[in-house]
C-alpha positions in Angstrom: -76.9 -18.1 -1.0 -76.4 -14.4 -0.2 -76.1 -11.7 -2.9 -72.4 -11.3 -2.0 -71.9 -15.0 -2.6 -73.7 -14.8 -5.9 -71.6 -11.9 -6.8 -68.4 -13.9 -6.2 -69.6 -17.0 -8.0 -68.5 -18.2 -11.4 -69.3 -15.6 -14.0 -69.1 -16.1 -17.8 -69.2 -14.0 -20.9 -72.9 -14.9 -21.4 -73.7 -13.5 -17.9 -71.8 -10.3 -18.5 -73.5 -9.8 -21.9 -77.0 -10.3 -20.4 -76.3 -7.9 -17.5 -74.9 -5.2 -19.8 -77.5 -5.7 -22.6 -74.9 -6.3 -25.3 -73.9 -9.3 -27.4 -71.5 -12.0 -26.2 -69.3 -11.2 -29.2 -69.0 -7.5 -28.1 -68.1 -8.7 -24.5 -65.4 -11.1 -25.9 -63.9 -8.4 -28.2 -63.8 -5.9 -25.4 -62.1 -8.3 -23.0 -59.6 -9.4 -25.6 -58.6 -5.8 -26.3 -60.2 -5.5 -29.8 -60.4 -2.1 -31.3 -63.7 -3.0 -33.0 -65.5 -1.9 -29.7 -66.0 1.7 -28.9 -63.5 2.7 -26.2 -66.1 3.9 -23.7 -68.1 0.7 -24.1 -65.0 -1.4 -23.9 -64.1 0.3 -20.7 -67.6 -0.1 -19.2 -67.5 -3.9 -20.1 -64.0 -4.4 -18.5 -65.0 -2.5 -15.4 -68.2 -4.5 -15.0 -66.3 -7.8 -15.6 -63.8 -6.8 -12.9 -66.5 -5.9 -10.4 -68.2 -9.3 -11.0 -64.9 -11.2 -10.4 -64.8 -12.5 -14.0 -61.7 -14.7 -14.8 -61.1 -15.5 -18.5 -61.1 -19.2 -19.3 -57.8 -19.4 -21.1 -58.1 -23.1 -21.7 -61.4 -22.6 -23.4 -60.0 -19.9 -25.6 -57.0 -22.1 -26.5 -59.3 -25.0 -27.5 -61.7 -22.8 -29.5 -58.7 -21.4 -31.4 -57.5 -25.0 -32.1 -54.3 -24.5 -30.2 -53.1 -25.6 -26.7 -49.6 -24.2 -26.6 -50.7 -22.4 -23.5 -50.7 -25.6 -21.4 -48.3 -28.4 -20.8 -48.4 -31.3 -18.4 -45.8 -32.1 -15.6 -46.3 -35.7 -14.4 -44.3 -36.9 -11.4 -44.5 -39.9 -9.0 -44.0 -37.8 -5.8 -44.2 -34.2 -4.8 -42.8 -34.2 -1.3 -39.1 -34.6 -2.3 -36.6 -32.1 -3.4 -36.0 -34.1 -6.6 -39.5 -33.3 -7.7 -40.8 -30.3 -5.7 -37.8 -28.1 -6.4 -37.7 -29.0 -10.1 -41.5 -28.6 -10.5 -41.4 -25.1 -9.0 -38.5 -23.9 -11.2 -40.0 -25.5 -14.3 -43.4 -23.8 -13.7 -41.6 -20.4 -13.3 -39.6 -20.9 -16.5 -42.5 -22.1 -18.6 -44.7 -19.3 -17.3 -42.1 -16.8 -18.5 -42.5 -18.4 -21.9 -46.3 -17.8 -21.8 -47.0 -21.5 -21.0 -48.8 -22.7 -18.0 -47.9 -26.1 -16.3 -50.5 -28.6 -15.1 -49.0 -30.7 -12.3 -50.2 -34.3 -11.7 -48.8 -36.7 -9.1 -49.1 -40.5 -9.9 -48.0 -41.9 -6.5 -45.7 -44.1 -8.6 -48.8 -46.1 -9.7 -48.7 -47.1 -13.4 -52.5 -47.3 -13.6 -52.9 -43.8 -12.1 -50.2 -42.5 -14.4 -52.1 -43.8 -17.5 -55.4 -42.3 -16.2 -53.8 -38.9 -15.6 -52.1 -39.0 -19.0 -55.3 -39.7 -20.8 -57.0 -36.8 -19.1 -54.1 -34.5 -20.1 -54.2 -35.7 -23.7 -58.0 -35.2 -23.7 -57.4 -31.6 -22.6 -55.2 -31.2 -25.6 -52.0 -30.2 -23.8 -49.2 -29.2 -26.1 -46.6 -31.5 -24.5 -45.3 -32.6 -21.1 -42.4 -33.3 -18.8 -42.7 -36.7 -17.2 -40.9 -38.8 -14.6 -42.3 -42.3 -15.3 -43.4 -44.8 -12.7 -41.4 -47.9 -12.0 -43.7 -50.2 -14.1 -44.8 -47.8 -16.9 -47.5 -49.4 -19.1 -47.2 -50.0 -22.8 -50.3 -48.0 -23.4 -48.7 -45.1 -21.6 -45.7 -45.3 -23.9 -48.0 -45.3 -26.9 -49.7 -42.1 -25.7 -46.3 -40.5 -24.9 -45.2 -41.2 -28.5 -47.8 -38.8 -29.9 -46.6 -35.8 -27.9 -43.6 -33.6 -27.5 -42.2 -35.2 -24.3 -39.2 -34.6 -22.1 -38.4 -37.3 -19.5 -37.0 -36.3 -16.1 -34.9 -38.3 -13.7 -36.2 -41.6 -15.1 -36.4 -43.1 -18.6 -39.3 -45.1 -19.9 -37.7 -46.5 -23.1 -39.5 -44.2 -25.5 -37.6 -42.1 -28.1 -37.5 -38.7 -26.4 -35.0 -36.3 -24.8 -34.5 -36.9 -21.2 -32.8 -34.8 -18.4 -30.9 -36.8 -15.8 -28.4 -36.2 -13.1 -25.1 -37.8 -14.2 -24.9 -39.9 -11.1 -22.7 -42.8 -12.0 -19.3 -41.0 -11.7 -20.3 -39.2 -8.5 -21.2 -42.5 -6.9 -17.8 -43.9 -7.9 -16.2 -40.9 -6.2 -18.3 -41.5 -3.1 -17.0 -45.1 -2.7 -13.4 -44.1 -3.4 -13.6 -41.3 -0.9 -14.7 -43.8 1.8 -12.2 -46.4 0.8 -9.4 -43.8 0.9 -10.4 -43.1 4.5 -9.9 -46.8 5.3 -13.5 -48.3 5.0 -13.9 -51.7 3.5 -17.3 -52.6 4.8 -19.4 -50.1 2.9 -23.2 -50.4 2.7 -25.4 -49.1 -0.1 -29.1 -48.0 0.1 -30.5 -47.1 -3.3 -33.5 -47.2 -5.6 -34.5 -50.3 -7.6 -32.7 -51.4 -10.7 -36.0 -51.3 -12.6 -35.7 -47.5 -12.4 -33.2 -46.1 -14.9 -31.6 -43.8 -12.4 -31.5 -46.7 -9.8 -29.6 -48.8 -12.3 -27.1 -46.0 -13.0 -26.4 -45.3 -9.4 -25.9 -49.0 -8.5 -23.5 -49.3 -11.5 -21.5 -46.4 -10.0 -21.4 -48.0 -6.6 -20.2 -51.3 -7.9 -17.6 -49.7 -10.2 -16.3 -47.7 -7.2 -16.0 -50.9 -5.2 -14.0 -52.6 -8.0 -11.7 -49.6 -8.4 -11.1 -49.6 -4.6 -10.2 -53.3 -4.8 -13.3 -54.3 -2.8 -15.8 -57.0 -3.7 -19.1 -55.5 -5.0 -20.9 -58.8 -4.6 -20.1 -58.8 -0.9 -21.5 -55.3 -0.3 -24.5 -55.0 2.0 -27.2 -53.5 -0.3 -30.8 -52.6 -0.1 -32.8 -51.3 -3.1 -36.1 -49.7 -2.2 -38.7 -47.4 -3.7 -37.7 -43.8 -2.9 -39.8 -42.8 0.2 -38.8 -41.6 3.6 -40.4 -44.7 5.2 -38.5 -47.1 3.0 -35.2 -45.2 3.7 -35.8 -45.6 7.4 -36.7 -49.3 7.3 -33.9 -50.3 4.9 -31.3 -48.3 6.9 -32.3 -50.1 10.1 -31.6 -53.4 8.3 -28.2 -52.2 7.1 -27.3 -50.9 10.6 -27.8 -54.4 11.9 -24.8 -55.6 9.7 -21.1 -54.8 10.2 -20.9 -51.9 7.9 -18.7 -48.9 8.9 -19.9 -46.6 6.2 -23.2 -46.1 4.3 -23.9 -44.5 1.0 -27.5 -43.5 0.2 -28.5 -43.0 -3.5 -31.8 -41.1 -3.3 -33.1 -37.9 -1.7 -36.1 -39.4 0.1 -34.1 -42.4 1.1 -31.4 -40.2 2.5 -33.9 -38.4 4.8 -35.3 -41.7 6.1 -31.8 -43.1 6.5 -30.5 -40.1 8.5 -33.5 -40.4 10.8 -32.8 -44.1 11.3 -29.1 -43.4 12.1 -30.1 -40.9 14.7 -32.8 -43.1 16.2 -30.2 -45.9 16.5 -27.9 -43.5 18.5 -25.1 -44.0 16.1 -22.5 -41.2 16.4 -21.5 -39.7 13.0 -18.7 -40.2 12.0 -17.4 -42.1 15.1 -19.7 -45.1 14.8 -20.7 -44.7 11.1 -19.5 -42.7 8.1 -22.5 -41.4 6.1 -22.8 -40.1 2.5 -26.3 -38.9 1.5 -27.9 -37.7 -1.7 -29.7 -34.6 -2.9 -28.5 -31.9 -0.5 -31.6 -30.7 1.2 -30.7 -27.6 3.2 -30.9 -29.3 6.5 -28.1 -31.8 5.5 -25.7 -28.8 5.7 -27.2 -27.8 9.1 -26.5 -31.3 10.7 -23.8 -31.6 13.2 -21.4 -32.5 11.6 -22.5 -31.4 8.2 -23.2 -34.4 6.1 -21.1 -35.4 3.1 -23.5 -35.1 0.3 -24.0 -35.9 -3.4 -25.2 -32.5 -4.4 -27.6 -32.5 -7.2 -28.1 -29.4 -9.4 -32.0 -29.3 -9.2 -32.2 -25.8 -10.8 -30.0 -27.0 -13.6 -32.2 -30.0 -14.2 -35.3 -27.7 -14.3 -33.7 -25.3 -16.7 -32.7 -28.0 -19.1 -36.1 -29.7 -18.9 -38.0 -26.5 -19.6 -35.6 -25.5 -22.4 -36.0 -28.9 -24.1 -39.7 -28.8 -23.9 -39.9 -25.3 -25.3 -37.6 -26.4 -28.1 -39.8 -29.4 -28.8 -43.0 -27.3 -28.9 -41.4 -24.8 -31.2 -40.2 -27.6 -33.5 -43.6 -29.2 -33.8 -45.1 -25.8 -34.6 -42.5 -25.0 -37.3 -42.1 -28.5 -38.7 -38.4 -28.5 -37.9 -36.4 -31.1 -36.1 -36.7 -31.0 -32.3 -34.1 -31.6 -29.6 -32.1 -34.9 -29.9 -33.5 -37.9 -28.1 -31.7 -39.6 -25.4 -30.0 -38.4 -22.2 -29.1 -34.7 -21.5 -26.9 -34.9 -18.4 -26.5 -32.4 -15.6 -23.4 -32.9 -13.4 -23.7 -33.4 -9.6 -20.9 -32.9 -7.2 -19.6 -34.7 -4.0 -19.7 -32.1 -1.3 -17.4 -33.4 1.6 -18.6 -32.7 5.1 -17.7 -34.0 8.5 -19.9 -37.2 8.3 -17.1 -39.3 6.7 -14.0 -40.2 8.6 -11.6 -43.2 9.1 -13.3 -46.1 10.8 -12.6 -46.8 14.4 -10.4 -49.8 15.0 
């Protein structure tokens, strides 16, 4: 190892104290801005620390002070979807502005991995967390969550905690009624499983929309899949093999995969198929024609989740009541584009 590499290596308070010939307490006080250290000595310590590439271990300081308000967890099943990446980025920004750093973990929708990561976060003495639970969340996971200030996001696990959700049922009703008003009666639906709380809500909206349109929800071509691009593509292929004239997709990742499948099948939108997608990634608006989209307010979801978590942390610290448990809903909107039109006779 070269001298330059050693210089850039991990440097602690003990190293700085030894190199400067002072006590570790003096170094710590100087780095923390204490007035108990002579100004010229404090300046010399800070300059040396900067030249050595010293970075304060904020977590160690928090733990030694018996407080971990500085850190919260953010546990999500996927990170490569707007539903999670956009909300995670905005939550991190908002929490940072409050002086709280966010530790992101990705479970891959694996309940065992979720439990393992949650144990590690709890062992690190996080103050609380935002979580989007896996499909088959374990009972032990629920018990661990019960001991923390928790805000659920997108999905509910059944614990008594505030949760932030897109109010999807009504907008799915509107999507079906929009297609029915154009003359469609053979409407297909691609959504997430009923075992997921948001999957059940969206399916309920689709079925209610069919009933209000005078159509048979039990006769509707339906595929319910875990929300990944690959599942969206494969399930859309199956639905395109039926006689549907319109397709509603209830999930952002599923929408991406479904749109790719429609293009690969050389279906002309809206001549051969009317399409309603979910989530409004920017490229949906760039499609030709622009896709009719269930537009989700991801920044609004992030703001509400961050706000509720900060309220829960403040409540625990002060001993006051925290935010109310149960759903806190953010309203989505149906953004009509050119991808829905009357079916060809």
